[in-house]
C-alpha positions, 0 to 999 in steps of 0.5 A: 308139899302137904302144907301147900296142898292144905293152903290150896284147899283153903282157897275156897274158904275165906281164910286169908293167906297173906301171912304165909305169902309175906313171910318170905320177902323179909328173908330175901334182902339177906341174899348176898350179891354174887360176883357172877351177878355183878360181872353180868351187870358190868359187861351188860352196861358196856352198851349203856356206856357206848350209847352215852359216848356216841351221844356226846362225842359228835360235838367234839368231832363236829369241826373236823367232820365239817372240814371233811365234808367240805374237802370231799365236796371240793374233790368231787364237784370242784367247788366248796360246799355251801354253808347251807348244804354243809349244815344239812349234811352234818345235821343228817350225820347227827340225827341219822343215829336216831333213825338207826335206833328206831329200826334197832328197837324193831329188830330187837324184839325178834332177836331177843326171841330167837337168840335170847337176851345174852346172845343178842347183846353179844351178837349186837356188837357186830354193829358197833365194831363195823361202825367203829371201822367206818367212822374212823376210816372216813377221813382216810377214805375221803368220804363223809358218806362213811360217817353217815353210814357209821352213825346209822349203824351205831344207831342200830346197835343202840336201838337193839341194846336199849331193849336187850340190856334192860330186859336181861338185867331185870330178869337176872336180878333178885327183886329186892335189888332189881331197881339198883341193878338196872340203875347201873345202866343209867350210871354207865350211860352218864359215864359214857357221855362224860368220857366222850367229852373228855376224849374230845378235849384238844389235849386228848383227841380233839385235834385235827390230827387225832380226831378219828381216834374218837370213833376208834375208841368205840371198839374197846367197850364192844370187845370187852362186852363180847369177852365178858358176856361169853362166860355169863349165863343166859336169863333164867326166865327166858330159859324156863318160860320161852325155851322150857329149859328148867335145868338150864334155868336152875343152873343160871339161878344158882350162879346168879344167886350163889345158892343151891336151893333156888326152888322159890325162884323157880316157882315164882317163874312158873307162876309167871309162865302159867300166866304168860303162855306165849309172847304177844305181838305189838298189836296184841299188846296195844289191844290188851286191856289187861296192860292198858294202864301199864302201857300208858304209864310206860309211854308217859315215862319215856315221853317225859324222858325225851321231852324234858329238855335233856337232849336239847341241853346235851346236844346244844350246851355250847350254844346255850352257854354262849347265848348266856354270855360265856366265851366259846373256850370256857363253854367247852370246859363247862360242858364237862360238868353237865354232860353226865346228867339231864336237864328239866328247866333252864333259862338264861339272861344277859342283863347282869355280868354274873348272870351267865354263871348263875345260869350255868349253876342252875343247869348243874342243879337241874341236871343233878335232880334229873339224874335221880329222876327220869334219866335213872328210872325210865326204862327200869320202870318199863322193864318192871311194869310188864310180865314176860310175854308182853315185855319185848313188845312193850320195849319195842313200843317205848323204844320207838317212841324214845328214838322218835323223840330224840330225832324230833328234839335234835331237829326242832330245838334250834328253831324253838330256841330261835323263836322263844329264846330264853323262854324255850325251856318253859315248854319242857317245864310244862311237859315235866310237870304234867308227867309228874302229876300223872305218875304221882297218882297212877304209878304204884310202888314197884320196890321188892315186888315180883313182876306178877305183883306189879301187874296186880297193882294195875288190876283194879285200874284196868277193871280186872278181877283181883282173884288172880292170886289164888290161881297163882297159889294153885299153880305153885301147888301144882308145880310142887306136887308135880316135882 
């Protein structure tokens, strides 16, 4: 304690303290990854798996769902549904998930504040279970409306989990592995997409007699998450900063980190707590010039994710490959190879016989590169760019933009493809190039940095004083002295 007081007294002098502050990070990587931390990440990422699964599974269900729409229409009105009406109803069924996700992102901010991170994830599964019942019962009830309502509710689930899972994982992870831990969400999302495509094969649940089981499967990851997270600790940052529960935060840190002495971690959170006296609203964050460039960067990252052509390929892979000259049955199995990743650029031509397969090879290559780019790090970076008081509002803003982007691409891409044909992905190329240039010059490195240090990286760009670290050291001194 006397050393901290002496360091505090030297703040007024021009004696550099960087040596003391940089010694500790070299010791952090030696911390072991505990079973509690890995379990919490695994159970949390079940939300990511469900999100990816629900994105892809509708492709396999499409012909059977359209048949349900037609049969229901005949029962109610006595005549078959027109092709235009059938297409419209199915488009609504697919895109309504994005509207639910938008509302879920708005609702998540309030749930995270009232219930906490872990409890929000657990409670959110009520929506997924209700959606599973509605979607799997639509055929027996002879109601395509149940499919639409079920997709909307699963969108609510996805919107809430988008914010809560990234925030929870970012707050429970040690800084030296925070990026790797949060990347697990992207991996599980990709596995969910791939699982949805596997389940949709005719050899599994892709037949008319079994297609309702495609949606019944949704309940399994939801139940696993409920049972697993029930035994996991709450976020220690949430407990200390927002609930003022230091004993609970200390206990949570001990379980996640697997060590008894968590003084350094508590002091780091106390520094962040001192700088985040209250959780800010969306309007306050939009007006807050101290996070202006962080917010701009987060918005550009999310915009790049949604406007890079990822969803266009994911939703319309069969159409793209068919236009390239691949047969319908072959395209179905080719889709399995690319459902787990993203795309930035792809164009096709049918001038030579081998061009369809060359086009497919380019799609695979671009998916591989995108998988280590925007798909993996977009919301990871959003969780790192903001401190505790601004993080929920930032996720609300970026989450709403993400769902609006998904809705727009799902609705507009067929018209873009009809107008531009094989040049349609040049539009996405321009978006990705612009985002890459911006991020190269603006985005700082976040690896092995605390949330406070990352905020300090934007201080000069936000035209703020960089004298804030001294106040942080004073806060640590005062917290240690009070102890």
